[in-house]
N, C-alpha and C positions, 0 to 999 in steps of 0.2 A: 504494500500500500504506500502511495506517495504521501509522506507526512509533511512535505514542504508547504502544502496549501493550508495545513492546520497551524502553522507557525505565524506569528505576527512579524511583519517586516516594517522596519522604520528606515526611511531615507535620511541620510545625514551628509552634509557637505564633506567631500573627501579631503580637501585641503583649503584653508582660508581662515578668515577671522572668526568664524563660528565653530570651527571643528573641535578645538580643545574644550571650549565651553560646553558644547553639545555632549561630547563623550563623558565629560566630568559630571554633567547633570544626570545622565543615565546611570552612571556608576553610583551616584549618591542615592539613586532610587533602588539600589540593591541589585543591579543587573551586572553580570559578569560575562565577558566575551573573549573568544579566541579569534584572532585576526587571520584571514587566509594569507597564503604566500604572495598572492598578487595584490594584497592590501586593498581589495575592492569589496570585501565581504567580512563581516564579523558574526561568528556563530555564538548564539546565546548558550552559556553553559548551564545556568541554574533555572532558566525559564525558557519556554519555547518562543523566544524573541530574537530576531536576527537584524543586523544592520546592513544596509547597502550604502557604500561610500561612493558618492557620485558628485557631479558638478551641481552647484546650487541651482542653476537655471533649469536643470532637469527634474528637480524635486517636485514642483507642483504638478507636472505632467505625469510622473510616476504615481502620485497619489490620486490624481483625477482619473487615471486609467486603471485604478485598482490593482496596480502591480505592487504598490506598498500601501499599508494600512494607515501609517502616520508618516509625517515628515517634519523635520526641524529646519527652518529656512528663514531668511530675512523677510520682513514684511514688504520691503521694496520689491523683492522678486515675486512674492505672492500677488501683490496688487498689479504688477506689470503683466503677469500671466493671466490674472482674472480679467483685467480690462481687455487684453488681447483677445481672449476668448469671446468676450461680449461683443467687441467690434466685428468679430467673424461670425456672430450669431450662434455661438456654441455655449452650452451650459458650463458653469464653473466646475461642478462635480467634486468640490472639496469644500470643507468648512474650516475656518480658523477657530481653534478651540482653546488655545492658551497663549498669553503673552509672557515671554520668558525673562524680560528685564536684563538682557545682555545683548551685545552686538549693536549698541545704540549708534545711530548715524542719521543723516537726513539727506533727502534728495532735493537739491537746490539748483536754481539757475544762477550762473555767475557771469559777470561782465569783465572785460579788460579794464584795468584801473583807470585808463584814460577815457573810457566811454561814459558820457553823461547819462545818468539813469534817473528818471523822475517818477517812475511808477510802471505798472504793467503796460500802459499804453506805449512805452518806449520799445516794447517787443514787436509792435505792429510792423509787418512787412520785413522783418529781420530773419536771418538764418540762425537756427539754434542746433548745435551738434549734441547728440546724445545716443546712448545705447538703450535708454528707457523711452522708446517711441510711444508706447501706449499711455503711460502716465503723463508724458508731456503733452500729447495730443488731447487727452482728457482735460488737463489743466487749461490749455489754450481755448478749448471749446467752451468750458464753463465760464471763462472770462471774456468770451467773444473777441478773441485776439486772432488775427490772421498772421501767421508766421510760417516759414518753411522749416521743416524738420530734416536735418541731415544725419543719417544713421552713421554712428562712429562706434566701432566695436572695442576700441582700446585707446588709452592715452588721450581721452577726450579733451583734456586741458590744453593740448597743443593746437587744437583746431583753429582758434583765432589767429595764432601766429602763422599758421600755414595758409591763411586766407580762405579757409573752408567755412567759417562761420563767424557771426557777430557775437554770439553768446554760446555758452555751453550749459548743459543740464546733466549733473552728475552727483554721485554720492559724496558727502562731506562728513568727515569725522572730526579731526582737529582743525582743519582749514589750512594746514601747512603746505599741502600740495598746491592749493590755489595761490597762496602767498608766493610760493616759489615760481609760479608761472604768471605773476602779475595780474591775478584775477581776484574779484571780490564778490561775495554772495549778494544777490539782490532780491531773490524770491525763494521761499521754502515751499516745496510742493508736498512733502511727506516727511513726517517724523517716523523713523523706522527702528525696529528692534527685532530680535529673533522671536519667532512664533512657532507654534505647533499646528499643523493642519491635519485633518482626518478625511479619509475618503467618504463619499456619500453612499457608496455601494453597501447594500445590506450585508452584514456579517453573520455567520452562524452563531448560535447562542454562546458556545464555548469561547469563540474568538472575541465576541463582544464583551463577555465577562472579563476576559484578560485585558482587553483594551481599557475597560473601566478601571481595572486594578492599576494599570500603568498610569492613567490620568490621575487617579486618586493619590498615588505616590508622588507624582509630579507636583500636585497641588500641595502636598505636605512639605516637600522640599522647598518650593517657592515661598510658602508662608513663613518659613524660618530664615529666609534670606538675610534679613537684618534683625531678626528677633533675638531677644535676650531673656533669660530667666533670672529674675531678681528675688533675692531673699533678704529680709531685714527684720529687725526688731523695732517696735514703735510703741509709744504711749497710746492707750486707747483714745485719749482725748485728741490726739493728732491724726486719727485715722482719716477723717474727711480731707484734710490737707494732703496727707500722704497719697491717697487715691487720686487727688487732682494732679499731683506732680508725676505720677507714673505715666510714662509716654506710651500712647497707643495701646493701653491695657484695658481689657474688660474687667469685670468685677474680680478683684484679687481674692486669694484664699487667705482667711484670717484664722490663726490657730492660737488658742490660749497657751501661755508659757507656764510651765510647771513652777509652782511656788510663788507666783505673783498674780495679782488681780488687775494691776493697772498697766501691764505691758502685754503685747501680743507679738506673734511672728506673722509676717506678711510675705506671701509668695505670689508672684505675678509673672505672666508672660507678656513682655512688652514688644509690640510689633513695629517699633520704631527704634532708631539708633538711641543708645543710652550714652550720653556724653558725661564727662567729668562734672560739668555744670549741673547736670541732673542729679548726680550723687551728692554734690555739695548742697543743692537745694533741699534734698531729702534729709540730709543730716541737720541742716539748719532748722527743719521742721520738727526735729526730734528723733529721727531714725538713727539706729545704731547697728553695728555688726552687719553692714551692707556687703552683700556678695552678688556678683554678676557673672552668670555662666552662659556660654553659647548654647543654642538649641540646635540639635542635629536633625531631628525628625519631628513631625507633628501630624496627627490626624484629628480632624474635628467632625 
């Protein structure tokens, strides 16, 4: 019996800015993999879950065509493929199910430093070089701007110097590449980050249950991204102020302290960063014996 169809397949960028983060995320979900010799496939050792290591541009198509059940890819790629399919009159056939809070960047239009720019109207009848044709076309249509789109598959930032375009539309992270090429951002089309997409194809019950488990684990890992577990002692009369100062916390656990009636132990999961100033403010409110611990996993 062919068991490959019973295994979950996840498409992941083979090499690039999302690769290490994606693999680390899956490992934090408790998954263990053995990589094939050609480094294009990772076999799941402890769960029937395998990874396909592919170009990021291919991931939405693999998920849409039900070759992979899930994919980890940048939102910029997802939206480019989604809009491309819509322009062609085809269904998207995948859903965005999780934002992963890494791989942050933005898709922006940039102009040569010497180019005067007074607003979107400055793009009228200009040539814009990009590899994100669908996203740029959608932006121009929504803003009723007529401009020519010049497809550029790589090193888009040099297009103005080559006389191929007046502006460029490309991904920006730190902005150092733009600076090095005498360009400045003038419009932001999309704020991007890594996301998880899932096929819309119906799955057998056992596979759907496994996908649900993976997504639940992912949710648990993502929830503790900046969470901290705080333990402290506090006077009962200061509890209201202590609760107010605990960052991003729901109702804390309050435990009586043996041998005293006026002090309690307070335990809380804080889903925001806990800074030194936070601890200093808690201490000023009467807290003592403060301890802050990282949270590795969480299910709610």
